[in-house]
Residue, then its C-alpha position, 0 to 999 in steps of 0.5 A: x700423129x695418128x689418132x686413137x678412137x673415142x667413143x660415147x655410147x647409150x644402150x640398154x642392158x640387163x643380165x646378172x642384177x645391174x652389171x652391163x656387159x661388153x657387146x658392141x661396146x668398149x667398156x666392161x664391167x667388173x664381173x666374170x660370168x659364172x664358172x662353165x659359162x661360154x658366151x657367144x657375141x655377134x655384132x653387125x654394123x655399118x663399119x665392122x662386124x665382130x664375132x666373139x667367144x668367151x669361156x669361164x673355164x675357172x672360177x673368176x676367170x674369163x678367156x675371150x678370143x675375137x675376130x672383126x671385119x672392117x668396112x669403113x666405107x659403109x659398103x658391106x660388099x667391100x672388105x677392107x680387112x681383118x683383125x682379131x684380139x685375144x685376152x683374159x679377164x680375172x675378177x679380183x673383188x665382188x661385194x656382197x649383193x653382187x652389184x660391184x667390184x673390180x677386175x683386171x683384163x690383159x691381152x693382145x690385138x684391137x677391136x675396130x674402134x681403135x683400128x682407124x689409129x692403129x692400122x690393120x697391120x699394127x692391130x695385133x702387135x698391140x699388147x694392153x691391160x686394163x682394170x674394169x670396176x663397177x659402182x652401184x648407186x641409188x638402189x642399183x638404178x645407176x651402175x657405173x663402170x670405169x676402165x683405165x688402162x695402158x697400151x704398147x704397140x710395136x712396129x707402129x707407123x711408117x717409122x715402126x716405132x714403139x707406141x705407148x698410150x693411157x687408155x680409158x673408158x667409162x660407162x654409166x647404166x641407168x635403169x628407169x623402169x626395171x632391172x631388165x632395161x637400161x639406158x647406158x652412156x659411155x666414152x673411151x679414148x687414149x692419150x699418148x703416142x697414140x691419141x683419141x678422137x671423140x666418137x658417140x653411140x646411142x641405142x637400145x639393149x634389151x634382155x628377153x630371157x636370161x639366155x639373150x641380150x639384144x642390142x641396136x646402136x647408132x655411133x658417129x665421130x663428134x668430129x670426123x667421118x669414122x663412127x661406127x654407124x648402125x649396129x645391131x648385136x646379140x649375146x647368147x649365154x649357155x648353161x655352165x657345162x665347160x669347167x676346168 
């Protein structure tokens, strides 16, 4: 049976109060960015690179397209394949302080953290849905993201059967000094026809200004050779100019 990837991360984050955004991370928060904003996300790493664009075209909605290159050998001169993902996000609820709420996401395609289980040839035949929720604690010094979900992959494996999985992801962000930096821990994985293999990441994330978030992380599997390795990433936020 193929194995699904499970990841643990630590990073620093800022932007929009205590909400941590996805970057080279699996977990997401409830928050949809302000109407009209576009977000460019770039990640470069030992195992994979990511290029992602998110558009907040409609209030409470986000639409995302992402492309990934995969080089698990660690040799950036050797390209082992490509993958892509397309999905939407709808923010269902946000609290009055704008520090917590919940949303729903759905799409197709897989990110590199899952490719070792699904395979590049199967990644774009995967359809998934999850529900990110964010809960603040201790005056927003802690922010907890929980993201349960499910996936279905058509023509999976040598038998070309339909494979399903329950997916889970959770992340805790701690702001020890100010609301511009934090330490974040995350775990994610899946159970079902496709299973999880534990992985972790540690790193630092920093917001030098409201338009840029930078991150550097290191990731490895708890019991395996297919970790993400070193990664650096940037998130760039535009003014709210693109509205429907």
